[in-house]
C-alpha positions in Angstrom: -123.9 145.5 -135.1 -121.1 148.0 -135.8 -122.2 148.8 -139.3 -125.7 150.0 -138.2 -124.2 152.0 -135.3 -122.0 153.8 -137.9 -124.9 155.0 -140.1 -126.7 158.3 -139.8 -130.3 157.8 -138.9 -131.3 160.0 -141.8 -129.6 157.6 -144.2 -131.5 154.5 -143.0 -134.8 153.5 -144.7 -137.0 150.4 -145.0 -139.7 149.5 -147.4 -143.4 148.9 -147.2 -142.7 145.4 -148.4 -140.3 144.8 -145.5 -142.9 146.3 -143.1 -145.4 143.8 -144.4 -143.0 140.9 -144.0 -142.2 141.9 -140.4 -145.8 142.1 -139.4 -146.7 138.9 -141.3 -144.1 137.0 -139.4 -145.2 138.3 -136.1 -148.8 137.7 -136.8 -148.1 134.0 -137.5 -146.9 133.5 -133.9 -149.3 132.0 -131.4 -151.2 134.4 -129.2 -149.2 135.3 -126.1 -146.6 137.6 -124.6 -143.9 136.9 -127.3 -146.3 137.9 -130.1 -147.5 141.0 -128.3 -144.0 142.1 -127.5 -142.7 141.6 -131.0 -145.6 143.5 -132.6 -145.1 146.3 -130.2 -141.3 146.4 -131.0 -142.0 146.5 -134.7 -144.5 149.4 -134.3 -142.0 151.2 -132.0 -139.2 150.9 -134.6 -141.4 152.1 -137.4 -143.0 155.0 -135.5 -139.9 156.3 -133.7 -136.7 155.0 -135.4 -138.0 155.0 -139.0 -140.7 157.7 -139.0 -141.0 159.1 -142.5 -138.4 156.6 -143.8 -140.5 153.8 -145.1 -140.2 153.7 -148.9 -143.3 152.7 -150.9 -143.7 150.7 -154.1 -144.4 153.4 -156.7 -144.5 153.6 -160.5 -140.7 153.9 -160.7 -140.3 150.9 -158.5 -142.8 148.9 -160.5 -140.8 149.6 -163.7 -137.6 148.5 -161.9 -139.4 145.4 -160.6 -140.3 144.3 -164.1 -136.7 144.7 -165.3 -135.2 143.0 -162.3 -137.6 140.0 -162.2 -137.4 139.5 -166.0 -133.7 139.7 -166.2 -133.2 137.3 -163.3 -135.6 134.8 -164.8 -134.0 135.0 -168.2 -130.6 134.4 -166.6 -132.0 131.3 -164.9 -131.8 132.9 -161.5 -135.4 133.7 -160.6 -136.0 135.9 -157.6 -139.0 135.9 -155.2 -141.6 138.6 -155.8 -141.0 140.3 -152.5 -137.2 140.3 -152.9 -137.6 141.7 -156.4 -139.9 144.4 -155.1 -137.5 145.4 -152.3 -134.6 145.5 -154.8 -136.7 147.6 -157.2 -137.5 150.1 -154.5 -133.8 150.5 -153.8 -132.9 150.6 -157.5 -135.5 153.2 -158.3 -134.2 155.5 -155.6 -130.5 154.9 -156.2 -130.1 153.3 -152.8 -128.0 150.5 -151.5 -129.6 147.5 -149.8 -128.4 146.2 -146.4 -129.3 142.5 -145.9 -127.8 139.3 -144.7 -129.2 137.6 -147.8 -126.6 139.1 -150.2 -126.9 136.2 -152.7 -130.7 136.7 -153.1 -130.1 140.2 -154.4 -127.0 139.6 -156.5 -127.6 140.7 -160.1 -130.3 143.2 -159.4 -128.3 146.3 -160.4 -128.0 147.6 -156.8 -125.2 147.7 -154.2 -125.8 145.1 -151.6 -124.2 145.3 -148.2 -124.0 142.6 -145.6 -123.9 144.6 -142.4 -123.0 141.5 -140.4 -119.7 141.2 -142.3 -118.6 144.8 -142.5 
């Protein structure tokens, strides 16, 4: 993906929520080589490519979460808890969010980038 290749490694982060989602998805797979390889790939990316760049859900993110989830619900556009938490982490740190699911994060008060369409 050209967008990712054009980014400085120091500018790329993920969240503890995304980390959990990745491991959860891999853990649902049946035992076997595919599951083992995927879990190892996730660990490798987190340890080597994103070392020190996994953002946690702290007090500021919790406050932003409440604002995002409530405003979306009041607007008749509820958001999943995990998506609201990811958006809140980005918002509380003044960060943009790169995702294919642009519509899921619209109206969260953050810049959303679809790296597959850049």
